[in-house]
N, CA, C, O and the ligand as a Tripos MOL2 file, in Angstrom:
@<TRIPOS>MOLECULE
protein
  297   295    75     0     0
PROTEIN
NO_CHARGES

@<TRIPOS>ATOM
      1 N          10.8500    5.9390   -1.3350 N.3       1 MET1
      2 CA          9.7860    4.9380   -1.2700 C.3       1 MET1
      3 C           8.6540    5.4370   -0.3800 C.2       1 MET1
      4 O           8.8750    6.1550    0.5950 O.2       1 MET1
      5 N           7.4660    5.0490   -0.7330 N.am      2 SER2
      6 CA          6.3140    5.3820    0.0930 C.3       2 SER2
      7 C           5.7650    4.1080    0.7130 C.2       2 SER2
      8 O           5.6530    3.0750    0.0520 O.2       2 SER2
      9 N           5.4320    4.1960    1.9620 N.am      3 GLY3
     10 CA          4.8780    3.0290    2.6260 C.3       3 GLY3
     11 C           5.9620    2.0440    2.9890 C.2       3 GLY3
     12 O           7.1270    2.2360    2.6400 O.2       3 GLY3
     13 N           5.5960    1.0150    3.6710 N.am      4 LYS4
     14 CA          6.5370   -0.0010    4.0860 C.3       4 LYS4
     15 C           6.1400   -1.3410    3.5010 C.2       4 LYS4
     16 O           4.9620   -1.6440    3.3130 O.2       4 LYS4
     17 N           7.1430   -2.1150    3.2260 N.am      5 LYS5
     18 CA          6.9000   -3.4470    2.6910 C.3       5 LYS5
     19 C           6.7370   -4.4310    3.8460 C.2       5 LYS5
     20 O           7.5480   -4.4560    4.7720 O.2       5 LYS5
     21 N           5.7220   -5.2080    3.7840 N.am      6 ILE6
     22 CA          5.5030   -6.2100    4.8250 C.3       6 ILE6
     23 C           5.1910   -7.5490    4.1830 C.2       6 ILE6
     24 O           4.8780   -7.6250    2.9950 O.2       6 ILE6
     25 N           5.2760   -8.5760    4.9600 N.am      7 ARG7
     26 CA          4.9170   -9.8960    4.4510 C.3       7 ARG7
     27 C           3.3970  -10.0470    4.5000 C.2       7 ARG7
     28 O           2.7480   -9.6640    5.4740 O.2       7 ARG7
     29 N           2.8580  -10.6040    3.4480 N.am      8 ALA8
     30 CA          1.4170  -10.8280    3.4190 C.3       8 ALA8
     31 C           1.0490  -11.9620    4.3730 C.2       8 ALA8
     32 O           1.7070  -13.0010    4.4100 O.2       8 ALA8
     33 N           0.0180  -11.7480    5.1190 N.am      9 LYS9
     34 CA         -0.4730  -12.7800    6.0150 C.3       9 LYS9
     35 C          -1.9230  -13.0530    5.6930 C.2       9 LYS9
     36 O          -2.6020  -12.2540    5.0490 O.2       9 LYS9
     37 N          -2.3760  -14.1860    6.1510 N.am     10 THR10
     38 CA         -3.7470  -14.5580    5.8190 C.3      10 THR10
     39 C          -4.7270  -14.2020    6.9190 C.2      10 THR10
     40 O          -5.9130  -14.0040    6.6580 O.2      10 THR10
     41 N          -4.2360  -14.1210    8.1540 N.am     11 SER11
     42 CA         -5.1560  -13.8580    9.2570 C.3      11 SER11
     43 C          -5.3940  -12.3580    9.4120 C.2      11 SER11
     44 O          -4.5000  -11.5450    9.1780 O.2      11 SER11
     45 N          -6.6110  -12.0100    9.8100 N.am     12 GLU12
     46 CA         -6.9600  -10.6110   10.0420 C.3      12 GLU12
     47 C          -7.7340  -10.5050   11.3500 C.2      12 GLU12
     48 O          -8.3720  -11.4850   11.7320 O.2      12 GLU12
     49 N          -7.7190   -9.4000   12.0470 N.am     13 PRO13
     50 CA         -6.9510   -8.2200   11.6820 C.3      13 PRO13
     51 C          -5.4730   -8.3910   11.9860 C.2      13 PRO13
     52 O          -5.0740   -9.2670   12.7540 O.2      13 PRO13
     53 N          -4.6700   -7.5350   11.3680 N.am     14 LEU14
     54 CA         -3.2360   -7.5680   11.5700 C.3      14 LEU14
     55 C          -2.7850   -6.3430   12.3570 C.2      14 LEU14
     56 O          -3.4600   -5.3150   12.4000 O.2      14 LEU14
     57 N          -1.6180   -6.4940   12.9770 N.am     15 GLU15
     58 CA         -1.0950   -5.3890   13.7690 C.3      15 GLU15
     59 C          -0.4040   -4.3660   12.8760 C.2      15 GLU15
     60 O           0.4110   -4.7210   12.0240 O.2      15 GLU15
     61 N          -0.7320   -3.1170   13.0740 N.am     16 CYS16
     62 CA         -0.1130   -2.0370   12.3100 C.3      16 CYS16
     63 C           1.2810   -1.7560   12.8500 C.2      16 CYS16
     64 O           1.4400   -1.5010   14.0440 O.2      16 CYS16
     65 N           2.3030   -1.7970   11.9810 N.am     17 PRO17
     66 CA          3.6610   -1.5130   12.4460 C.3      17 PRO17
     67 C           3.8720   -0.0370   12.7710 C.2      17 PRO17
     68 O           4.8590    0.3270   13.4110 O.2      17 PRO17
     69 N           2.9530    0.8020   12.3340 N.am     18 GLU18
     70 CA          3.0900    2.2330   12.5890 C.3      18 GLU18
     71 C           2.5790    2.6090   13.9690 C.2      18 GLU18
     72 O           3.2570    3.3200   14.7100 O.2      18 GLU18
     73 N           1.3890    2.1380   14.3210 N.am     19 CYS19
     74 CA          0.7740    2.5740   15.5740 C.3      19 CYS19
     75 C           0.5210    1.4130   16.5360 C.2      19 CYS19
     76 O           0.1540    1.6350   17.6900 O.2      19 CYS19
     77 N           0.7140    0.1800   16.0700 N.am     20 GLY20
     78 CA          0.5700   -0.9630   16.9560 C.3      20 GLY20
     79 C          -0.8550   -1.4590   17.1510 C.2      20 GLY20
     80 O          -1.0790   -2.4370   17.8640 O.2      20 GLY20
     81 N          -1.8120   -0.7980   16.5300 N.am     21 ALA21
     82 CA         -3.2060   -1.2120   16.6660 C.3      21 ALA21
     83 C          -3.4910   -2.4320   15.7950 C.2      21 ALA21
     84 O          -2.9250   -2.5760   14.7110 O.2      21 ALA21
     85 N          -4.3670   -3.3040   16.2740 N.am     22 MET22
     86 CA         -4.7920   -4.4400   15.4480 C.3      22 MET22
     87 C          -5.8870   -3.9480   14.5160 C.2      22 MET22
     88 O          -7.0540   -4.3180   14.6490 O.2      22 MET22
     89 N          -5.4960   -3.1260   13.5940 N.am     23 ALA23
     90 CA         -6.4970   -2.4200   12.7910 C.3      23 ALA23
     91 C          -6.2170   -2.4590   11.3000 C.2      23 ALA23
     92 O          -6.8100   -1.6900   10.5430 O.2      23 ALA23
     93 N          -5.3180   -3.3440   10.8590 N.am     24 LEU24
     94 CA         -5.0430   -3.4230    9.4280 C.3      24 LEU24
     95 C          -6.1220   -4.2330    8.7260 C.2      24 LEU24
     96 O          -6.4630   -5.3380    9.1490 O.2      24 LEU24
     97 N          -6.6430   -3.6790    7.6700 N.am     25 ARG25
     98 CA         -7.6420   -4.3630    6.8600 C.3      25 ARG25
     99 C          -7.2490   -4.2700    5.4010 C.2      25 ARG25
    100 O          -6.6230   -3.3040    4.9640 O.2      25 ARG25
    101 N          -7.6320   -5.3000    4.6540 N.am     26 ARG26
    102 CA         -7.3600   -5.2560    3.2280 C.3      26 ARG26
    103 C          -8.2540   -4.2100    2.5810 C.2      26 ARG26
    104 O          -9.4310   -4.0710    2.9130 O.2      26 ARG26
    105 N          -7.6540   -3.4770    1.6420 N.am     27 ALA27
    106 CA         -8.4010   -2.4410    0.9420 C.3      27 ALA27
    107 C          -8.0050   -2.4750   -0.5180 C.2      27 ALA27
    108 O          -6.8690   -2.8070   -0.8570 O.2      27 ALA27
    109 N          -8.9420   -2.1300   -1.3800 N.am     28 VAL28
    110 CA         -8.6670   -2.0240   -2.8110 C.3      28 VAL28
    111 C          -9.2380   -0.7100   -3.2930 C.2      28 VAL28
    112 O         -10.4030   -0.3970   -3.0510 O.2      28 VAL28
    113 N          -8.4100    0.0540   -3.9760 N.am     29 GLY29
    114 CA         -8.8940    1.3120   -4.5100 C.3      29 GLY29
    115 C          -7.7320    2.1550   -4.9750 C.2      29 GLY29
    116 O          -6.5690    1.7950   -4.7900 O.2      29 GLY29
    117 N          -8.0580    3.2780   -5.5790 N.am     30 ASP30
    118 CA         -7.0090    4.1820   -6.0340 C.3      30 ASP30
    119 C          -6.2160    4.6740   -4.8280 C.2      30 ASP30
    120 O          -6.7830    5.1000   -3.8220 O.2      30 ASP30
    121 N          -4.8980    4.6050   -4.9520 N.am     31 CYS31
    122 CA         -4.0430    4.9710   -3.8310 C.3      31 CYS31
    123 C          -3.0520    6.0470   -4.2650 C.2      31 CYS31
    124 O          -2.2670    5.8370   -5.1900 O.2      31 CYS31
    125 N          -3.0890    7.1830   -3.6060 N.am     32 ARG32
    126 CA         -2.1290    8.2450   -3.9090 C.3      32 ARG32
    127 C          -0.9310    8.0910   -2.9840 C.2      32 ARG32
    128 O          -1.0640    8.0810   -1.7600 O.2      32 ARG32
    129 N           0.2250    7.9710   -3.5910 N.am     33 LEU33
    130 CA          1.4480    7.8280   -2.8160 C.3      33 LEU33
    131 C           1.9890    9.1960   -2.4210 C.2      33 LEU33
    132 O           1.5270   10.2300   -2.9030 O.2      33 LEU33
    133 N           2.9710    9.1780   -1.5380 N.am     34 ARG34
    134 CA          3.4930   10.4450   -1.0250 C.3      34 ARG34
    135 C           4.1720   11.2770   -2.0960 C.2      34 ARG34
    136 O           4.2690   12.4970   -1.9720 O.2      34 ARG34
    137 N           4.6450   10.6180   -3.1550 N.am     35 ASP35
    138 CA          5.3000   11.3800   -4.2280 C.3      35 ASP35
    139 C           4.3070   11.8550   -5.2800 C.2      35 ASP35
    140 O           4.7000   12.4450   -6.2860 O.2      35 ASP35
    141 N           3.0170   11.6000   -5.0500 N.am     36 GLY36
    142 CA          1.9950   12.0810   -5.9670 C.3      36 GLY36
    143 C           1.5380   11.0600   -6.9860 C.2      36 GLY36
    144 O           0.5570   11.2770   -7.6970 O.2      36 GLY36
    145 N           2.2570    9.9330   -7.0580 N.am     37 THR37
    146 CA          1.8620    8.8670   -7.9750 C.3      37 THR37
    147 C           0.5210    8.2880   -7.5330 C.2      37 THR37
    148 O           0.3250    7.9760   -6.3580 O.2      37 THR37
    149 N          -0.3930    8.1490   -8.4820 N.am     38 ILE38
    150 CA         -1.6780    7.5310   -8.1720 C.3      38 ILE38
    151 C          -1.7180    6.1440   -8.8010 C.2      38 ILE38
    152 O          -1.5890    6.0030  -10.0170 O.2      38 ILE38
    153 N          -1.8960    5.1280   -7.9740 N.am     39 VAL39
    154 CA         -1.9500    3.7500   -8.4450 C.3      39 VAL39
    155 C          -3.4090    3.3070   -8.4140 C.2      39 VAL39
    156 O          -4.0030    3.2020   -7.3410 O.2      39 VAL39
    157 N          -3.9930    3.0460   -9.5920 N.am     40 PRO40
    158 CA         -5.4080    2.6650   -9.6330 C.3      40 PRO40
    159 C          -5.6350    1.2410   -9.1480 C.2      40 PRO40
    160 O          -4.8510    0.3360   -9.4350 O.2      40 PRO40
    161 N          -6.7140    1.0630   -8.4140 N.am     41 LYS41
    162 CA         -7.1520   -0.2590   -7.9610 C.3      41 LYS41
    163 C          -6.0320   -1.0270   -7.2480 C.2      41 LYS41
    164 O          -5.8470   -2.2240   -7.4720 O.2      41 LYS41
    165 N          -5.3110   -0.3420   -6.4120 N.am     42 LEU42
    166 CA         -4.2010   -0.9670   -5.7010 C.3      42 LEU42
    167 C          -4.7140   -1.7550   -4.4940 C.2      42 LEU42
    168 O          -5.4370   -1.2360   -3.6430 O.2      42 LEU42
    169 N          -4.3140   -3.0250   -4.4530 N.am     43 LYS43
    170 CA         -4.6370   -3.8510   -3.2790 C.3      43 LYS43
    171 C          -3.5650   -3.6080   -2.2280 C.2      43 LYS43
    172 O          -2.3740   -3.7440   -2.5060 O.2      43 LYS43
    173 N          -3.9830   -3.2530   -1.0380 N.am     44 ARG44
    174 CA         -3.0070   -3.0410    0.0350 C.3      44 ARG44
    175 C          -3.6890   -3.2510    1.3770 C.2      44 ARG44
    176 O          -4.8890   -3.5140    1.4580 O.2      44 ARG44
    177 N          -2.8990   -3.1290    2.4110 N.am     45 LEU45
    178 CA         -3.4460   -3.1550    3.7510 C.3      45 LEU45
    179 C          -3.4970   -1.7250    4.2610 C.2      45 LEU45
    180 O          -2.5540   -0.9540    4.0860 O.2      45 LEU45
    181 N          -4.6060   -1.3860    4.8920 N.am     46 ARG46
    182 CA         -4.7420   -0.0240    5.3800 C.3      46 ARG46
    183 C          -5.1180   -0.0550    6.8500 C.2      46 ARG46
    184 O          -5.9880   -0.8210    7.2650 O.2      46 ARG46
    185 N          -4.4540    0.7860    7.6340 N.am     47 CYS47
    186 CA         -4.7430    0.8610    9.0620 C.3      47 CYS47
    187 C          -5.9380    1.7680    9.2860 C.2      47 CYS47
    188 O          -5.9530    2.9230    8.8590 O.2      47 CYS47
    189 N          -6.9510    1.2180    9.9730 N.am     48 LYS48
    190 CA         -8.1500    2.0060   10.2230 C.3      48 LYS48
    191 C          -7.9130    3.0700   11.2820 C.2      48 LYS48
    192 O          -8.6760    4.0290   11.3990 O.2      48 LYS48
    193 N          -6.8500    2.8900   12.0480 N.am     49 LYS49
    194 CA         -6.5950    3.8350   13.1350 C.3      49 LYS49
    195 C          -5.7580    5.0330   12.6860 C.2      49 LYS49
    196 O          -6.1550    6.1840   12.8670 O.2      49 LYS49
    197 N          -4.5920    4.7450   12.0960 N.am     50 CYS50
    198 CA         -3.6880    5.8460   11.7340 C.3      50 CYS50
    199 C          -3.6610    6.1270   10.2370 C.2      50 CYS50
    200 O          -3.0780    7.1210    9.8040 O.2      50 CYS50
    201 N          -4.2910    5.2560    9.4400 N.am     51 GLY51
    202 CA         -4.3750    5.5200    8.0100 C.3      51 GLY51
    203 C          -3.1600    5.0880    7.2110 C.2      51 GLY51
    204 O          -3.0770    5.3780    6.0180 O.2      51 GLY51
    205 N          -2.2100    4.3960    7.8460 N.am     52 ALA52
    206 CA         -1.0160    3.9520    7.1360 C.3      52 ALA52
    207 C          -1.3770    2.9430    6.0550 C.2      52 ALA52
    208 O          -2.2440    2.0910    6.2530 O.2      52 ALA52
    209 N          -0.7090    3.0430    4.9150 N.am     53 ASN53
    210 CA         -0.8640    2.0590    3.8490 C.3      53 ASN53
    211 C           0.3400    1.1380    3.8550 C.2      53 ASN53
    212 O           1.4810    1.5880    3.9610 O.2      53 ASN53
    213 N           0.0760   -0.1630    3.7400 N.am     54 LEU54
    214 CA          1.1550   -1.1450    3.7480 C.3      54 LEU54
    215 C           1.0280   -2.0040    2.5050 C.2      54 LEU54
    216 O          -0.0620   -2.4460    2.1430 O.2      54 LEU54
    217 N           2.1650   -2.2330    1.8570 N.am     55 PHE55
    218 CA          2.1460   -2.8950    0.5620 C.3      55 PHE55
    219 C           2.8910   -4.2160    0.5990 C.2      55 PHE55
    220 O           4.0020   -4.3040    1.1220 O.2      55 PHE55
    221 N           2.2690   -5.2390    0.0400 N.am     56 ASP56
    222 CA          2.9450   -6.5290   -0.0670 C.3      56 ASP56
    223 C           3.6670   -6.6030   -1.4220 C.2      56 ASP56
    224 O           3.6980   -5.6290   -2.1740 O.2      56 ASP56
    225 N           4.2370   -7.7570   -1.7110 N.am     57 ASP57
    226 CA          5.0250   -7.8940   -2.9430 C.3      57 ASP57
    227 C           4.2140   -7.5510   -4.1860 C.2      57 ASP57
    228 O           4.6960   -6.8760   -5.0960 O.2      57 ASP57
    229 N           2.9730   -8.0290   -4.2050 N.am     58 GLU58
    230 CA          2.1210   -7.7900   -5.3720 C.3      58 GLU58
    231 C           1.8480   -6.2990   -5.5410 C.2      58 GLU58
    232 O           1.8800   -5.7700   -6.6520 O.2      58 GLU58
    233 N           1.5800   -5.6380   -4.4280 N.am     59 ALA59
    234 CA          1.3080   -4.2060   -4.4830 C.3      59 ALA59
    235 C           2.5580   -3.4280   -4.8920 C.2      59 ALA59
    236 O           2.4740   -2.4740   -5.6660 O.2      59 ALA59
    237 N           3.7190   -3.8390   -4.3700 N.am     60 MET60
    238 CA          4.9600   -3.1610   -4.7230 C.3      60 MET60
    239 C           5.2340   -3.2650   -6.2210 C.2      60 MET60
    240 O           5.6860   -2.3080   -6.8480 O.2      60 MET60
    241 N           4.9530   -4.4470   -6.7870 N.am     61 ALA61
    242 CA          5.1520   -4.6460   -8.2180 C.3      61 ALA61
    243 C           4.2150   -3.7440   -9.0110 C.2      61 ALA61
    244 O           4.5990   -3.1860  -10.0390 O.2      61 ALA61
    245 N           2.9930   -3.6050   -8.5300 N.am     62 GLN62
    246 CA          2.0160   -2.7470   -9.2070 C.3      62 GLN62
    247 C           2.4520   -1.2850   -9.1530 C.2      62 GLN62
    248 O           2.3290   -0.5550  -10.1370 O.2      62 GLN62
    249 N           2.9580   -0.8700   -8.0070 N.am     63 ILE63
    250 CA          3.4420    0.4990   -7.8410 C.3      63 ILE63
    251 C           4.6160    0.7600   -8.7860 C.2      63 ILE63
    252 O           4.6810    1.8010   -9.4410 O.2      63 ILE63
    253 N           5.5360   -0.1930   -8.8460 N.am     64 GLU64
    254 CA          6.7020   -0.0270   -9.7190 C.3      64 GLU64
    255 C           6.2980    0.1090  -11.1770 C.2      64 GLU64
    256 O           6.8650    0.9250  -11.9040 O.2      64 GLU64
    257 N           5.3290   -0.6750  -11.6090 N.am     65 SER65
    258 CA          4.9130   -0.6300  -13.0080 C.3      65 SER65
    259 C           4.2760    0.7180  -13.3250 C.2      65 SER65
    260 O           4.4790    1.2620  -14.4110 O.2      65 SER65
    261 N           3.5090    1.2580  -12.3840 N.am     66 VAL66
    262 CA          2.8820    2.5690  -12.5970 C.3      66 VAL66
    263 C           3.9460    3.6530  -12.6380 C.2      66 VAL66
    264 O           3.8820    4.5630  -13.4650 O.2      66 VAL66
    265 N           4.9220    3.5560  -11.7470 N.am     67 ARG67
    266 CA          5.9910    4.5630  -11.7240 C.3      67 ARG67
    267 C           6.8110    4.5330  -13.0100 C.2      67 ARG67
    268 O           7.1760    5.5790  -13.5480 O.2      67 ARG67
    269 N           7.0970    3.3350  -13.4960 N.am     68 GLN68
    270 CA          7.8900    3.2290  -14.7180 C.3      68 GLN68
    271 C           7.1160    3.7720  -15.9070 C.2      68 GLN68
    272 O           7.6880    4.4300  -16.7760 O.2      68 GLN68
    273 N           5.8270    3.5030  -15.9480 N.am     69 ALA69
    274 CA          4.9930    4.0290  -17.0180 C.3      69 ALA69
    275 C           4.9650    5.5550  -16.9720 C.2      69 ALA69
    276 O           5.0240    6.2220  -18.0050 O.2      69 ALA69
    277 N           4.8740    6.0940  -15.7570 N.am     70 ALA70
    278 CA          4.8370    7.5540  -15.5930 C.3      70 ALA70
    279 C           6.1690    8.1710  -15.9860 C.2      70 ALA70
    280 O           6.2070    9.2560  -16.5670 O.2      70 ALA70
    281 N           7.2680    7.4790  -15.6700 N.am     71 ALA71
    282 CA          8.6010    8.0180  -15.9560 C.3      71 ALA71
    283 C           8.8640    8.0940  -17.4510 C.2      71 ALA71
    284 O           9.6750    8.9030  -17.8990 O.2      71 ALA71
    285 N           8.1900    7.2630  -18.2170 N.am     72 HIS72
    286 CA          8.4140    7.2380  -19.6500 C.3      72 HIS72
    287 C           7.5510    8.2380  -20.4050 C.2      72 HIS72
    288 O           7.7040    8.4140  -21.6130 O.2      72 HIS72
    289 N           6.6420    8.8930  -19.6860 N.am     73 LYS73
    290 CA          5.8690    9.9620  -20.3200 C.3      73 LYS73
    291 C           6.7260   11.2130  -20.3700 C.2      73 LYS73
    292 O           7.5870   11.4290  -19.5160 O.2      73 LYS73
    293 N           6.4800   12.0320  -21.3800 N.am     74 THR74
    294 CA          7.2580   13.2710  -21.4860 C.3      74 THR74
    295 C           6.3990   14.4740  -21.1450 C.2      74 THR74
    296 O           6.8810   15.6060  -21.1780 O.2      74 THR74
    297 ZN         -1.8130    2.2180   12.3890 Zn       75 ZN75
@<TRIPOS>BOND
     1     1     2 1
     2     2     3 1
     3     3     4 2
     4     3     5 am
     5     5     6 1
     6     6     7 1
     7     7     8 2
     8     7     9 am
     9     9    10 1
    10    10    11 1
    11    11    12 2
    12    11    13 am
    13    13    14 1
    14    14    15 1
    15    15    16 2
    16    15    17 am
    17    17    18 1
    18    18    19 1
    19    19    20 2
    20    19    21 am
    21    21    22 1
    22    22    23 1
    23    23    24 2
    24    23    25 am
    25    25    26 1
    26    26    27 1
    27    27    28 2
    28    27    29 am
    29    29    30 1
    30    30    31 1
    31    31    32 2
    32    31    33 am
    33    33    34 1
    34    34    35 1
    35    35    36 2
    36    35    37 am
    37    37    38 1
    38    38    39 1
    39    39    40 2
    40    39    41 am
    41    41    42 1
    42    42    43 1
    43    43    44 2
    44    43    45 am
    45    45    46 1
    46    46    47 1
    47    47    48 2
    48    47    49 am
    49    49    50 1
    50    50    51 1
    51    51    52 2
    52    51    53 am
    53    53    54 1
    54    54    55 1
    55    55    56 2
    56    55    57 am
    57    57    58 1
    58    58    59 1
    59    59    60 2
    60    59    61 am
    61    61    62 1
    62    62    63 1
    63    63    64 2
    64    63    65 am
    65    65    66 1
    66    66    67 1
    67    67    68 2
    68    67    69 am
    69    69    70 1
    70    70    71 1
    71    71    72 2
    72    71    73 am
    73    73    74 1
    74    74    75 1
    75    75    76 2
    76    75    77 am
    77    77    78 1
    78    78    79 1
    79    79    80 2
    80    79    81 am
    81    81    82 1
    82    82    83 1
    83    83    84 2
    84    83    85 am
    85    85    86 1
    86    86    87 1
    87    87    88 2
    88    87    89 am
    89    89    90 1
    90    90    91 1
    91    91    92 2
    92    91    93 am
    93    93    94 1
    94    94    95 1
    95    95    96 2
    96    95    97 am
    97    97    98 1
    98    98    99 1
    99    99   100 2
   100    99   101 am
   101   101   102 1
   102   102   103 1
   103   103   104 2
   104   103   105 am
   105   105   106 1
   106   106   107 1
   107   107   108 2
   108   107   109 am
   109   109   110 1
   110   110   111 1
   111   111   112 2
   112   111   113 am
   113   113   114 1
   114   114   115 1
   115   115   116 2
   116   115   117 am
   117   117   118 1
   118   118   119 1
   119   119   120 2
   120   119   121 am
   121   121   122 1
   122   122   123 1
   123   123   124 2
   124   123   125 am
   125   125   126 1
   126   126   127 1
   127   127   128 2
   128   127   129 am
   129   129   130 1
   130   130   131 1
   131   131   132 2
   132   131   133 am
   133   133   134 1
   134   134   135 1
   135   135   136 2
   136   135   137 am
   137   137   138 1
   138   138   139 1
   139   139   140 2
   140   139   141 am
   141   141   142 1
   142   142   143 1
   143   143   144 2
   144   143   145 am
   145   145   146 1
   146   146   147 1
   147   147   148 2
   148   147   149 am
   149   149   150 1
   150   150   151 1
   151   151   152 2
   152   151   153 am
   153   153   154 1
   154   154   155 1
   155   155   156 2
   156   155   157 am
   157   157   158 1
   158   158   159 1
   159   159   160 2
   160   159   161 am
   161   161   162 1
   162   162   163 1
   163   163   164 2
   164   163   165 am
   165   165   166 1
   166   166   167 1
   167   167   168 2
   168   167   169 am
   169   169   170 1
   170   170   171 1
   171   171   172 2
   172   171   173 am
   173   173   174 1
   174   174   175 1
   175   175   176 2
   176   175   177 am
   177   177   178 1
   178   178   179 1
   179   179   180 2
   180   179   181 am
   181   181   182 1
   182   182   183 1
   183   183   184 2
   184   183   185 am
   185   185   186 1
   186   186   187 1
   187   187   188 2
   188   187   189 am
   189   189   190 1
   190   190   191 1
   191   191   192 2
   192   191   193 am
   193   193   194 1
   194   194   195 1
   195   195   196 2
   196   195   197 am
   197   197   198 1
   198   198   199 1
   199   199   200 2
   200   199   201 am
   201   201   202 1
   202   202   203 1
   203   203   204 2
   204   203   205 am
   205   205   206 1
   206   206   207 1
   207   207   208 2
   208   207   209 am
   209   209   210 1
   210   210   211 1
   211   211   212 2
   212   211   213 am
   213   213   214 1
   214   214   215 1
   215   215   216 2
   216   215   217 am
   217   217   218 1
   218   218   219 1
   219   219   220 2
   220   219   221 am
   221   221   222 1
   222   222   223 1
   223   223   224 2
   224   223   225 am
   225   225   226 1
   226   226   227 1
   227   227   228 2
   228   227   229 am
   229   229   230 1
   230   230   231 1
   231   231   232 2
   232   231   233 am
   233   233   234 1
   234   234   235 1
   235   235   236 2
   236   235   237 am
   237   237   238 1
   238   238   239 1
   239   239   240 2
   240   239   241 am
   241   241   242 1
   242   242   243 1
   243   243   244 2
   244   243   245 am
   245   245   246 1
   246   246   247 1
   247   247   248 2
   248   247   249 am
   249   249   250 1
   250   250   251 1
   251   251   252 2
   252   251   253 am
   253   253   254 1
   254   254   255 1
   255   255   256 2
   256   255   257 am
   257   257   258 1
   258   258   259 1
   259   259   260 2
   260   259   261 am
   261   261   262 1
   262   262   263 1
   263   263   264 2
   264   263   265 am
   265   265   266 1
   266   266   267 1
   267   267   268 2
   268   267   269 am
   269   269   270 1
   270   270   271 1
   271   271   272 2
   272   271   273 am
   273   273   274 1
   274   274   275 1
   275   275   276 2
   276   275   277 am
   277   277   278 1
   278   278   279 1
   279   279   280 2
   280   279   281 am
   281   281   282 1
   282   282   283 1
   283   283   284 2
   284   283   285 am
   285   285   286 1
   286   286   287 1
   287   287   288 2
   288   287   289 am
   289   289   290 1
   290   290   291 1
   291   291   292 2
   292   291   293 am
   293   293   294 1
   294   294   295 1
   295   295   296 2
@<TRIPOS>SUBSTRUCTURE
     1 MET1         2 RESIDUE 1 A MET
     2 SER2         6 RESIDUE 1 A SER
     3 GLY3        10 RESIDUE 1 A GLY
     4 LYS4        14 RESIDUE 1 A LYS
     5 LYS5        18 RESIDUE 1 A LYS
     6 ILE6        22 RESIDUE 1 A ILE
     7 ARG7        26 RESIDUE 1 A ARG
     8 ALA8        30 RESIDUE 1 A ALA
     9 LYS9        34 RESIDUE 1 A LYS
    10 THR10       38 RESIDUE 1 A THR
    11 SER11       42 RESIDUE 1 A SER
    12 GLU12       46 RESIDUE 1 A GLU
    13 PRO13       50 RESIDUE 1 A PRO
    14 LEU14       54 RESIDUE 1 A LEU
    15 GLU15       58 RESIDUE 1 A GLU
    16 CYS16       62 RESIDUE 1 A CYS
    17 PRO17       66 RESIDUE 1 A PRO
    18 GLU18       70 RESIDUE 1 A GLU
    19 CYS19       74 RESIDUE 1 A CYS
    20 GLY20       78 RESIDUE 1 A GLY
    21 ALA21       82 RESIDUE 1 A ALA
    22 MET22       86 RESIDUE 1 A MET
    23 ALA23       90 RESIDUE 1 A ALA
    24 LEU24       94 RESIDUE 1 A LEU
    25 ARG25       98 RESIDUE 1 A ARG
    26 ARG26      102 RESIDUE 1 A ARG
    27 ALA27      106 RESIDUE 1 A ALA
    28 VAL28      110 RESIDUE 1 A VAL
    29 GLY29      114 RESIDUE 1 A GLY
    30 ASP30      118 RESIDUE 1 A ASP
    31 CYS31      122 RESIDUE 1 A CYS
    32 ARG32      126 RESIDUE 1 A ARG
    33 LEU33      130 RESIDUE 1 A LEU
    34 ARG34      134 RESIDUE 1 A ARG
    35 ASP35      138 RESIDUE 1 A ASP
    36 GLY36      142 RESIDUE 1 A GLY
    37 THR37      146 RESIDUE 1 A THR
    38 ILE38      150 RESIDUE 1 A ILE
    39 VAL39      154 RESIDUE 1 A VAL
    40 PRO40      158 RESIDUE 1 A PRO
    41 LYS41      162 RESIDUE 1 A LYS
    42 LEU42      166 RESIDUE 1 A LEU
    43 LYS43      170 RESIDUE 1 A LYS
    44 ARG44      174 RESIDUE 1 A ARG
    45 LEU45      178 RESIDUE 1 A LEU
    46 ARG46      182 RESIDUE 1 A ARG
    47 CYS47      186 RESIDUE 1 A CYS
    48 LYS48      190 RESIDUE 1 A LYS
    49 LYS49      194 RESIDUE 1 A LYS
    50 CYS50      198 RESIDUE 1 A CYS
    51 GLY51      202 RESIDUE 1 A GLY
    52 ALA52      206 RESIDUE 1 A ALA
    53 ASN53      210 RESIDUE 1 A ASN
    54 LEU54      214 RESIDUE 1 A LEU
    55 PHE55      218 RESIDUE 1 A PHE
    56 ASP56      222 RESIDUE 1 A ASP
    57 ASP57      226 RESIDUE 1 A ASP
    58 GLU58      230 RESIDUE 1 A GLU
    59 ALA59      234 RESIDUE 1 A ALA
    60 MET60      238 RESIDUE 1 A MET
    61 ALA61      242 RESIDUE 1 A ALA
    62 GLN62      246 RESIDUE 1 A GLN
    63 ILE63      250 RESIDUE 1 A ILE
    64 GLU64      254 RESIDUE 1 A GLU
    65 SER65      258 RESIDUE 1 A SER
    66 VAL66      262 RESIDUE 1 A VAL
    67 ARG67      266 RESIDUE 1 A ARG
    68 GLN68      270 RESIDUE 1 A GLN
    69 ALA69      274 RESIDUE 1 A ALA
    70 ALA70      278 RESIDUE 1 A ALA
    71 ALA71      282 RESIDUE 1 A ALA
    72 HIS72      286 RESIDUE 1 A HIS
    73 LYS73      290 RESIDUE 1 A LYS
    74 THR74      294 RESIDUE 1 A THR
    75 ZN75       297 GROUP 0 **** ****
């Protein structure tokens, strides 16, 4: 798995579980995961300090659908 799953919150900024900075911001855009999978227009939280990407349930579902689509290509 790439990234960590967190609960979505409504208040911002949020604390980054990686570096502890109150620097998480919502971001939307193409996201390359550590395994090379590229998820287009992925909504996630991104830490402005350390660059960590954090995915909520919706983002995780989007990642899974992209991975499954990629796995079915030959
Ligand atoms: Zn961070």
